[in-house]
C-alpha positions as CSV (number, residue, x, y, z in Angstrom):
1,M,38.2,21.8,2.3
2,I,34.8,21.4,3.9
3,E,34.9,18.9,6.7
4,T,32.7,17.4,9.5
5,R,34.2,15.4,12.4
6,N,31.9,13.2,14.4
7,L,29.2,15.8,13.8
8,T,26.0,15.1,15.8
9,K,22.8,17.1,16.3
10,R,20.0,16.2,18.6
11,Y,16.7,17.9,19.3
12,G,15.5,16.4,22.6
13,S,15.5,12.7,22.1
14,K,15.6,12.9,18.3
15,T,19.0,12.5,16.6
16,V,19.0,14.4,13.3
17,V,22.7,14.1,12.5
18,D,24.5,11.1,13.9
19,N,28.3,11.0,14.2
20,L,28.9,12.3,10.7
21,S,32.5,12.5,9.4
22,V,33.1,13.5,5.8
23,Q,35.6,15.5,3.8
24,I,34.4,17.5,0.8
25,Q,37.4,17.9,-1.5
26,P,38.0,20.9,-3.9
27,G,38.0,20.5,-7.6
28,V,34.9,18.3,-7.8
29,V,31.2,18.7,-7.5
30,T,30.0,16.7,-4.5
31,G,26.3,15.7,-4.4
32,F,24.8,15.5,-1.0
33,L,21.9,13.1,-1.1
34,G,19.4,11.6,1.3
35,P,15.6,11.1,1.8
36,N,13.5,13.9,3.4
37,G,14.5,14.2,7.0
38,A,17.9,12.6,6.5
39,G,19.7,15.5,8.1
40,K,21.1,17.2,5.0
41,S,19.9,20.8,5.7
42,T,20.8,20.5,9.3
43,T,24.3,19.5,8.4
44,M,24.6,22.4,6.0
45,R,23.3,24.8,8.6
46,M,25.9,23.5,11.1
47,L,28.6,24.0,8.5
48,L,27.5,27.7,8.2
49,G,27.2,28.3,11.9
50,L,23.4,28.6,11.9
51,E,23.0,25.6,14.2
52,R,25.2,24.5,17.0
53,P,26.3,20.9,17.0
54,T,25.4,18.8,20.0
55,S,28.9,17.3,19.6
56,G,31.6,17.1,17.0
57,T,32.8,19.8,14.7
58,A,31.9,21.4,11.3
59,L,34.9,23.1,9.7
60,I,35.8,25.3,6.7
61,D,39.5,25.2,5.9
62,G,40.0,23.7,9.4
63,V,38.1,26.3,11.4
64,P,34.5,26.9,12.4
65,Y,32.5,29.2,10.1
66,R,31.8,31.7,12.9
67,T,35.6,32.5,13.2
68,L,35.9,33.7,9.6
69,K,36.5,37.4,9.4
70,R,34.9,38.0,6.0
71,P,32.9,34.8,5.5
72,L,31.5,35.5,2.1
73,T,35.0,35.7,0.6
74,T,35.6,32.1,1.9
75,V,32.2,30.4,1.6
76,G,29.2,31.1,-0.7
77,A,26.0,29.6,0.5
78,L,22.5,29.2,-1.0
79,L,20.1,27.7,1.6
80,D,17.0,29.8,1.3
81,A,16.5,32.0,-1.7
82,G,13.4,33.7,-0.1
83,W,15.2,35.5,2.7
84,V,15.9,38.7,0.7
85,H,13.9,41.7,1.9
86,P,11.0,41.9,-0.6
87,K,11.2,45.7,-0.9
88,R,14.9,45.8,-1.8
89,S,16.0,45.6,-5.4
90,A,18.4,42.9,-6.6
91,R,21.2,45.5,-7.0
92,D,20.6,47.1,-3.6
93,H,20.5,43.7,-1.9
94,L,23.9,42.7,-3.4
95,R,25.4,46.1,-2.6
96,W,24.3,45.7,1.0
97,V,25.8,42.2,1.2
98,A,29.0,43.5,-0.5
99,A,29.4,46.3,2.1
100,S,28.9,43.8,5.0
101,N,31.9,41.8,3.8
102,R,34.0,44.7,2.4
103,I,33.6,43.4,-1.2
104,D,34.2,45.9,-4.0
105,T,30.8,47.1,-5.2
106,A,32.0,46.9,-8.8
107,R,31.5,43.1,-8.3
108,V,27.7,43.7,-8.0
109,D,27.0,44.5,-11.6
110,E,29.5,41.9,-12.8
111,I,27.7,39.1,-10.8
112,L,24.2,40.3,-11.9
113,E,25.4,39.8,-15.5
114,I,26.8,36.4,-14.7
115,V,23.5,35.1,-13.2
116,G,21.3,36.7,-15.9
117,L,19.6,39.4,-13.7
118,R,21.2,42.5,-15.3
119,E,17.8,43.6,-16.8
120,A,16.0,43.0,-13.5
121,A,18.7,44.7,-11.3
122,R,16.3,47.5,-10.2
123,R,13.2,45.3,-9.7
124,K,12.2,44.5,-6.1
125,A,12.9,41.0,-4.9
126,G,9.3,40.6,-3.8
127,E,8.3,40.7,-7.5
128,F,10.7,37.9,-8.5
129,S,9.6,34.5,-9.6
130,L,11.0,31.5,-7.7
131,G,13.6,30.9,-10.4
132,M,14.7,34.6,-10.3
133,R,15.1,34.4,-6.5
134,Q,17.2,31.3,-7.0
135,R,19.5,33.3,-9.4
136,L,19.7,36.1,-6.9
137,G,20.6,33.6,-4.2
138,L,23.3,32.2,-6.3
139,A,24.5,35.7,-7.1
140,T,24.8,36.3,-3.3
141,A,26.8,33.1,-2.9
142,M,29.2,34.0,-5.7
143,L,29.6,37.7,-4.8
144,G,32.8,37.3,-2.8
145,D,34.4,34.8,-5.3
146,P,34.8,32.3,-2.4
147,Q,36.8,29.1,-2.5
148,H,33.9,27.0,-1.2
149,Y,30.2,26.7,-2.1
150,I,27.4,25.1,-0.1
151,L,24.2,25.0,-2.2
152,D,20.9,23.5,-1.0
153,E,18.5,22.6,-3.9
154,P,20.0,25.3,-6.2
155,V,17.9,24.3,-9.3
156,N,14.6,24.6,-7.4
157,G,12.2,26.7,-9.5
158,L,14.5,26.9,-12.5
159,D,13.3,26.2,-16.1
160,P,15.3,23.7,-18.2
161,E,17.6,26.5,-19.5
162,G,18.3,27.6,-16.0
163,I,19.0,24.1,-14.8
164,H,21.5,23.6,-17.7
165,W,23.1,27.0,-16.9
166,I,23.6,26.2,-13.2
167,R,25.0,22.8,-14.1
168,Q,27.6,24.6,-16.2
169,V,28.3,27.1,-13.4
170,M,28.9,24.3,-10.8
171,R,31.1,22.5,-13.3
172,R,33.1,25.6,-14.0
173,L,33.6,26.4,-10.3
174,A,34.9,22.9,-9.7
175,D,37.2,23.1,-12.7
176,Q,38.6,26.3,-11.1
177,G,39.6,24.2,-8.1
178,K,36.7,25.3,-5.9
179,T,34.8,23.1,-3.4
180,V,31.2,22.6,-4.4
181,L,28.8,20.8,-2.1
182,V,25.2,20.6,-3.5
183,S,22.1,18.9,-2.3
184,S,19.3,18.0,-4.7
185,H,16.3,15.7,-5.0
186,L,16.7,15.7,-8.8
187,L,18.7,12.6,-9.0
188,S,18.8,12.7,-12.8
189,E,20.4,16.1,-12.6
190,M,22.9,14.9,-10.0
191,S,23.9,12.0,-12.3
192,Q,24.9,14.6,-14.9
193,T,26.5,17.1,-12.5
194,A,28.2,15.4,-9.5
195,D,31.5,13.7,-9.5
196,N,31.3,12.4,-5.9
197,L,28.4,11.5,-3.6
198,I,27.8,11.7,0.1
199,V,24.6,9.8,0.9
200,I,23.0,9.9,4.4
201,A,19.8,8.5,5.9
202,Q,18.5,9.1,9.4
203,G,21.5,11.3,10.0
204,R,24.0,8.5,9.3
205,L,26.6,8.2,6.5
206,L,25.7,5.5,4.0
207,A,28.1,6.2,1.2
208,D,31.0,8.5,0.4
209,T,32.2,7.6,-3.1
210,T,32.2,8.5,-6.8
211,V,28.9,8.5,-8.7
212,E,30.2,5.6,-10.9
213,A,31.2,3.5,-7.9
214,F,28.0,4.1,-6.1
215,V,25.8,3.1,-9.0
216,A,28.0,0.1,-9.8
217,A,27.9,-1.1,-6.2
218,Q,24.1,-1.0,-6.1
219,G,23.8,-2.8,-9.4
220,A,26.5,-5.3,-9.0
221,G,25.4,-8.9,-9.5
222,K,21.7,-8.0,-10.1
223,I,19.9,-9.8,-12.9
224,R,16.6,-8.3,-14.3
225,V,13.9,-10.7,-15.3
226,R,10.4,-10.3,-16.8
227,A,8.2,-13.3,-17.3
228,R,4.5,-14.1,-17.8
229,R,4.3,-16.1,-14.6
230,L,6.4,-13.7,-12.6
231,D,5.3,-14.6,-9.0
232,E,5.8,-18.3,-9.7
233,L,9.2,-17.6,-11.1
234,A,10.1,-15.6,-8.0
235,A,9.2,-18.5,-5.8
236,A,11.2,-21.0,-7.9
237,L,14.3,-18.7,-7.8
238,R,14.1,-18.3,-4.1
239,H,13.8,-22.1,-3.8
240,R,17.1,-22.3,-5.7
241,G,18.7,-20.0,-3.1
242,A,18.4,-16.6,-4.9
243,E,17.5,-13.3,-3.3
244,V,14.6,-11.9,-5.2
245,I,13.1,-8.4,-5.2
246,V,9.8,-7.9,-7.0
247,R,9.8,-4.4,-8.6
248,D,6.2,-3.4,-9.1
249,S,5.3,-0.1,-10.8
250,A,2.6,1.3,-13.1
251,Q,5.0,1.0,-16.0
252,D,6.8,-2.3,-15.3
253,R,6.8,-5.4,-13.2
254,C,10.0,-7.4,-13.0
255,L,12.4,-9.3,-10.7
256,A,15.8,-8.2,-9.5
257,V,17.7,-11.4,-8.7
258,T,21.0,-11.9,-6.9
259,G,22.8,-15.0,-5.6
260,L,22.7,-16.9,-8.9
261,S,24.6,-16.6,-12.1
262,I,22.7,-15.4,-15.2
263,E,23.0,-18.9,-16.6
264,E,21.3,-20.4,-13.5
265,V,18.5,-17.8,-13.6
266,A,18.0,-18.6,-17.3
267,D,17.8,-22.3,-16.6
268,V,14.9,-21.7,-14.1
269,A,13.2,-18.9,-16.0
270,G,12.7,-20.9,-19.2
271,D,9.8,-22.8,-17.6
272,Y,7.9,-19.6,-16.6
273,G,7.4,-17.7,-19.9
274,V,10.5,-15.5,-19.7
275,L,10.1,-12.2,-21.6
276,E,13.3,-10.5,-20.7
277,L,16.5,-11.6,-19.0
278,G,19.7,-9.6,-18.6
279,Q,22.3,-8.0,-16.3
280,E,20.8,-5.1,-14.5
281,R,21.8,-1.6,-15.5
282,V,20.8,0.8,-12.8
283,S,20.4,4.5,-12.8
284,L,21.5,6.8,-10.0
285,E,17.9,7.0,-8.9
286,D,17.6,3.2,-8.8
287,A,20.8,3.0,-6.8
288,F,19.7,5.7,-4.4
289,I,16.3,4.2,-3.7
290,E,17.8,0.8,-3.2
291,M,20.4,2.1,-0.7
292,T,18.1,4.4,1.3
293,R,15.0,2.1,1.3
294,D,15.2,1.5,5.0
295,G,15.9,5.2,5.8
296,V,12.8,6.7,4.4
297,E,10.8,8.5,7.1
298,Y,7.5,8.4,5.2
299,A,7.0,5.7,2.6
300,G,3.9,5.3,0.3
301,S,2.9,2.7,-2.1
302,V,1.5,2.6,-5.6
303,G,-1.6,0.5,-5.9
304,R,-2.3,-1.6,-9.0
305,K,-5.7,-1.5,-10.7
């Protein structure tokens, strides 16, 4: 199990991770989500002993990473696919990593086949595309056949086939009873891959639950309305005691209404040229944006012509 207990990291007066306590269970894919600057990468680095916590603990199977004797046989990590020496071939890189953790070098060719780099085994890493470097990074993580995986943006740079492949890899690892913690900004991909979610913003835990429960909680009770006189309808619904959010995008303009039943909303909306009325069905992206709205460090707006 991967675990943090009251994990905190400060840089001067800035708190990046704030009293974070989570348990990442084996046998499932756990998505690690948060806006830019939320503290995800810092948390992963503390789990891997690359950053020292200000307070609290980060544990792998109950012990700090730095105490592991052969760490790659316990934890496989992909944080930065670009760290490989550019003059070293893929095979030589993996052989060097295998030797450092007393892993049988026969595993090198096996893992190159698994990640689809067998034909590129003798090419220098500096010649690799971003997607190929990601595959080599995943090969490094899988080399010691560890029980736990910590993967930061593993689909970055991959084409659709590669994304589909890595989704299958993560699913297979979880089905083998391994622990898989993966961060990604591709929420549509996480909705297809993750079983559980840990969501943080400004270093603090917002949610630790299943994907289904997370989406259901954010969409619970919301009613979606489109109407010709939308702003007037919003004012009328607020007058009736509803909480109304105006969702304004280039593709759509609608209201998300809570606090009234769908029948009560319909009673009001009929006077304002209603075009659409129904219970909201939210995506993981919608639910994530709704929950983390106040935790976004830099927020922009989309103007209307």
